[in-house]
C-alpha positions in Angstrom: 0.0 0.0 0.0 2.7 2.5 1.0 4.8 1.6 -2.1 1.8 2.1 -4.3 1.0 5.6 -2.9 4.7 6.6 -3.1 4.7 5.5 -6.8 1.5 7.4 -7.5 2.9 10.5 -5.8 6.1 10.2 -7.8 4.1 9.9 -11.1 2.0 12.9 -10.2 5.0 15.0 -9.3 6.8 14.1 -12.6 3.6 14.6 -14.6 3.0 18.0 -13.1 6.0 19.3 -14.8 4.6 18.1 -18.1 0.9 18.7 -18.0 -2.0 20.0 -15.9 -2.4 17.3 -13.2 -5.3 17.0 -10.7 -5.3 14.7 -7.7 -8.7 13.9 -6.2 -10.5 11.1 -4.3 -12.3 10.4 -1.1 -12.5 8.3 2.0 -15.7 6.7 3.4 -15.7 4.8 6.6 -18.6 3.6 8.8 -20.5 0.9 10.5 -23.0 -1.3 8.8 -25.4 -3.9 10.1 -27.3 -6.3 7.8 -30.1 -8.5 9.1 -31.8 -11.4 7.3 -34.3 -13.1 9.5 -32.5 -14.1 12.7 -29.1 -13.7 11.1 -27.3 -10.4 11.8 -23.9 -9.2 10.7 -22.0 -6.1 11.7 -18.9 -4.9 9.9 -16.9 -1.7 9.4 -15.8 -0.6 6.1 -16.3 2.0 3.3 -18.0 2.6 0.0 -21.4 2.9 1.6 -21.8 6.5 0.7 -18.7 7.3 -1.4 -16.0 5.3 -3.1 -12.6 5.1 -1.3 -10.3 6.1 -4.1 -7.3 8.1 -5.2 -7.7 9.6 -8.7 -5.2 11.3 -11.0 -6.2 13.2 -14.1 -4.0 15.1 -16.4 -4.5 16.9 -19.6 -2.8 18.8 -22.4 -4.1 21.3 -24.9 -3.0 20.2 -28.4 -4.3 23.3 -30.1 -6.9 23.6 -32.9 -9.6 22.7 -30.3 -8.1 19.3 -29.4 -7.2 18.1 -26.0 -5.4 14.9 -24.7 -6.1 13.6 -21.2 -5.6 10.6 -18.9 -7.5 9.2 -16.0 -6.1 6.8 -13.4 -8.4 5.9 -10.5 -7.1 3.7 -7.8 -9.7 2.0 -5.5 -8.3 1.9 -1.9 -8.4 -1.0 0.5 -10.1 -0.1 3.8 -9.8 -3.4 5.7 -6.8 -5.2 7.2 -7.2 -8.5 5.5 -7.5 -9.4 1.8 -8.9 -7.5 -1.1 -6.0 -5.1 -1.8 -6.0 -2.0 -4.0 -7.3 -2.2 -7.5 -7.6 0.0 -10.6 -11.1 1.4 -11.1 -10.3 3.2 -14.3 -7.2 3.7 -16.4 -7.7 5.3 -19.8 -6.4 7.9 -22.3 -8.7 10.3 -24.0 -8.6 12.5 -27.1 -11.4 15.1 -27.6 -12.2 17.8 -30.1 -14.8 19.1 -32.5 -15.6 15.6 -33.6 -16.3 14.3 -30.1 -14.2 12.3 -27.8 -12.4 8.9 -27.9 -11.3 6.9 -24.9 -9.1 3.8 -24.8 -8.3 1.6 -21.8 -10.1 0.3 -18.7 -13.4 2.1 -18.4 -16.9 1.9 -16.8 -19.5 0.5 -19.2 -22.0 3.3 -20.0 -25.0 1.2 -18.9 -23.6 1.0 -15.4 -23.0 4.8 -15.2 -26.7 5.3 -16.3 -27.8 3.5 -13.1 -25.9 5.8 -10.7 -28.3 8.7 -11.1 -28.7 10.1 -7.6 -31.4 12.7 -6.6 -29.1 14.7 -4.3 -26.0 14.7 -6.4 -24.1 12.2 -4.2 -22.9 8.7 -5.3 -25.5 6.1 -6.1 -28.3 6.0 -3.6 -28.1 2.2 -3.5 -24.4 1.7 -3.0 -23.9 -1.0 -0.3 -27.5 -2.2 -0.4 -28.8 -5.4 -1.9 -31.2 -5.4 -4.8 -31.8 -1.6 -4.5 -31.8 0.7 -7.6 -31.0 -1.0 -10.8 -27.4 -1.6 -9.9 -28.0 -5.3 -9.5 -28.5 -5.4 -13.2 -24.9 -4.6 -13.7 -22.7 -5.0 -10.6 -23.7 -8.6 -9.9 -22.6 -9.6 -13.4 -19.1 -8.4 -12.7 -19.1 -6.3 -15.8 -19.0 -2.8 -14.3 -15.6 -2.0 -15.8 -14.1 -3.6 -18.9 -10.5 -3.8 -19.9 -9.3 -3.2 -23.5 -12.3 -0.9 -24.2 -13.0 1.7 -26.8 -15.5 4.5 -26.2 -16.7 7.3 -28.5 -19.0 10.2 -27.6 -20.4 12.6 -30.2 -20.4 16.4 -29.8 -23.4 17.8 -28.1 -26.2 18.8 -30.5 -28.9 20.9 -28.8 -28.6 18.9 -25.6 -28.3 15.5 -27.3 -25.1 13.3 -27.4 -24.7 9.7 -28.6 -22.1 7.2 -27.5 -20.6 3.9 -28.6 -18.8 1.3 -26.5 -16.8 -1.8 -27.5 -14.7 -4.0 -25.2 -12.7 -7.2 -25.3 -13.9 -7.6 -21.7 -12.5 -10.2 -19.3 -12.9 -13.9 -18.4 -16.2 -13.2 -16.5 -17.6 -10.3 -18.5 -16.7 -11.3 -22.1 -16.8 -9.0 -25.1 -19.3 -6.2 -24.8 -20.8 -3.9 -27.4 -23.1 -1.1 -26.4 -24.5 2.3 -27.5 -26.7 5.0 -26.1 -28.2 8.4 -26.3 -28.2 11.2 -23.7 -30.2 14.4 -23.4 -29.7 17.3 -20.9 -31.3 20.7 -21.0 -32.4 22.9 -18.2 -34.0 20.9 -15.4 -34.4 17.7 -17.4 -31.8 15.0 -18.1 -32.5 11.6 -19.7 -30.4 8.7 -20.9 -30.9 5.4 -22.7 -28.2 2.7 -22.9 -28.2 -0.8 -24.3 -25.4 -3.4 -24.4 -24.9 -7.0 -25.5 -22.2 -9.2 -23.9 -21.2 -12.5 -25.6 -20.0 -14.1 -22.3 -21.4 -12.1 -19.4 -22.2 -14.8 -16.9 -25.5 -13.4 -15.6 -25.7 -16.5 -13.3 -23.6 -14.6 -10.8 -26.7 -12.7 -9.8 -28.3 -16.0 -8.7 -25.2 -17.3 -6.9 -24.5 -14.1 -5.0 -28.0 -13.3 -3.7 -28.7 -14.3 -0.1 -31.6 -16.4 -1.2 -31.6 -16.0 -4.9 -32.6 -18.3 -7.7 -30.9 -21.6 -8.0 -27.7 -21.0 -10.0 -26.9 -24.7 -10.5 -28.6 -24.7 -13.9 -26.3 -22.1 -15.3 -22.8 -22.4 -16.8 -21.0 -19.2 -15.7 -19.7 -17.0 -18.5 -21.6 -18.7 -21.4 -24.8 -16.8 -21.8 -25.1 -14.0 -24.3 -26.9 -11.3 -22.4 -28.6 -8.1 -23.5 -29.2 -5.2 -21.0 -31.1 -2.0 -21.3 -31.3 1.0 -19.0 -33.5 4.2 -19.3 -32.9 6.9 -16.7 -34.7 10.2 -16.2 -34.0 13.0 -13.7 -36.0 16.2 -13.1 -34.7 19.1 -11.0 -37.7 20.8 -9.6 -35.6 23.3 -7.7 -36.8 22.4 -4.2 -36.4 18.6 -5.0 -35.0 16.2 -7.5 -36.9 13.3 -9.0 -35.4 10.1 -10.6 -36.9 7.2 -12.5 -34.9 4.3 -13.8 -36.1 1.3 -15.9 -33.7 -1.6 -16.4 -34.0 -5.0 -18.0 -31.6 -7.9 -18.7 -32.2 -11.1 -20.7 -30.4 -14.1 -21.9 -31.4 -17.7 -22.9 -31.9 -18.7 -19.3 -32.8 -15.7 -17.2 -34.7 -12.4 -17.4 -34.7 -9.5 -15.0 -36.9 -6.3 -15.0 -36.5 -3.4 -12.5 -38.3 -0.2 -11.9 -36.8 2.4 -9.6 -38.1 5.7 -8.2 -36.3 8.2 -6.0 -36.7 11.7 -4.6 -34.2 13.8 -2.8 -34.0 17.3 -1.5 -32.0 19.6 0.9 -33.9 20.7 4.0 -34.1 24.5 3.8 -32.1 26.4 6.4 -30.0 23.4 7.4 -27.0 21.4 6.3 -29.1 18.3 5.9 -30.2 16.6 2.7 -32.6 13.6 2.6 -33.4 11.0 -0.1 -35.7 8.1 -0.5 -35.9 5.4 -3.2 -38.2 2.5 -4.0 -37.4 -0.5 -6.3 -39.6 -3.2 -7.8 -38.0 -6.0 -9.6 -38.9 -9.4 -11.2 -36.7 -12.2 -12.3 -37.6 -15.4 -14.2 -35.6 -18.4 -15.1 -36.4 -21.0 -17.8 -38.3 -24.0 -16.4 -38.8 -22.5 -12.9 -41.0 -20.1 -11.1 -40.1 -16.5 -11.0 -39.1 -14.3 -8.1 -40.0 -10.7 -7.3 -38.1 -8.3 -5.1 -39.1 -4.9 -3.8 -37.2 -2.6 -1.6 -37.0 0.9 -0.1 -34.0 2.9 1.0 -33.7 6.1 3.0 -30.7 8.4 3.5 -29.9 11.5 5.5 -26.7 13.4 4.8 -25.3 16.2 7.0 -22.7 18.4 5.4 -20.0 19.9 7.6 -18.6 21.4 4.4 -18.7 20.8 0.7 -16.2 18.0 1.2 -17.0 16.4 4.6 -20.3 14.7 5.3 -21.9 12.4 7.9 -24.6 10.0 6.7 -27.2 7.5 7.8 -28.6 5.0 5.4 -31.4 2.5 6.0 -32.6 -0.1 3.5 -35.1 -2.9 3.4 -35.8 -5.4 0.6 -38.0 -8.5 0.3 -37.8 -11.5 -2.0 -40.9 -13.6 -2.5 -39.3 -16.9 -3.4 -37.7 -17.3 0.0 -40.2 -15.2 1.8 -37.4 -13.3 3.4 -36.7 -9.7 4.4 -33.3 -8.1 4.5 -32.6 -4.8 6.3 -29.4 -2.9 6.5 -28.3 0.4 8.1 -25.1 2.3 7.8 -23.7 5.3 9.6 -20.4 6.9 8.8 -18.3 9.8 7.6 -17.0 10.8 4.2 -14.4 13.3 3.0 -13.7 14.1 -0.7 -10.7 16.1 -2.0 
């Protein structure tokens, strides 16, 4: 860990003499308790409200309206055993009048479309099971892809299109996706779709506390198509979010609808948010399962960078007739 940070600092110091370098990141640490029936677990850790990371960005003006830049985002280990640091993103970008091109390890656009948050903080559902539509992406282990190519068009009257292609990894496989974004005034909307030749959607079944039986799946063999449509409206006094997501392959289908609202409390340093998710999943030759959940969050801002938070979530799965609740309390600091 120390050697990694020293190396990162050395790179940043050297690069600062060559280009405009920005160092940013954040630390999130808190206490979380998860209860499923009579089973209760308590643990300390991070990433409940904000990612633990150290991020380096650098850019150079090439003239004629063109710019080159890099991003290196290091996810930080926050426990004493196992895990280790890992690279969230590592890519090089070239942008100009014709749009932007990015090469390297990147987030897939369909995952970024699910992280819409009504109060401008990281995804409302981070650290909560089956909340939001993140289970459509994270559980498939295809959040970030190596060897990826991404292109985003210039903005035309609020509209921008994107294309994504990746060689993937042993669990995610090759991925091809495209999408369309719109943002103007108080309204923003986004549609993303992607197909993966070897995504391994069975991970959702295997990882869930009481999910569908994963024995019938061969991991990493199912060609999977995913779609996400996300909408956000800023009403001034409050923000409203709606996300629709679906995933389907030859064995399993998932549909999710997510609603959220968030707003600052006038005259205070507190913002609050609430979300509700309804999902259904079906597997060939077996009965389907439905999940529904709600999540509530309060955030107290000591400053623009330092926050205290409380998160409570509850979700139910009909197949196992179970209810899972979780609550987290902690501190975050971004820089």
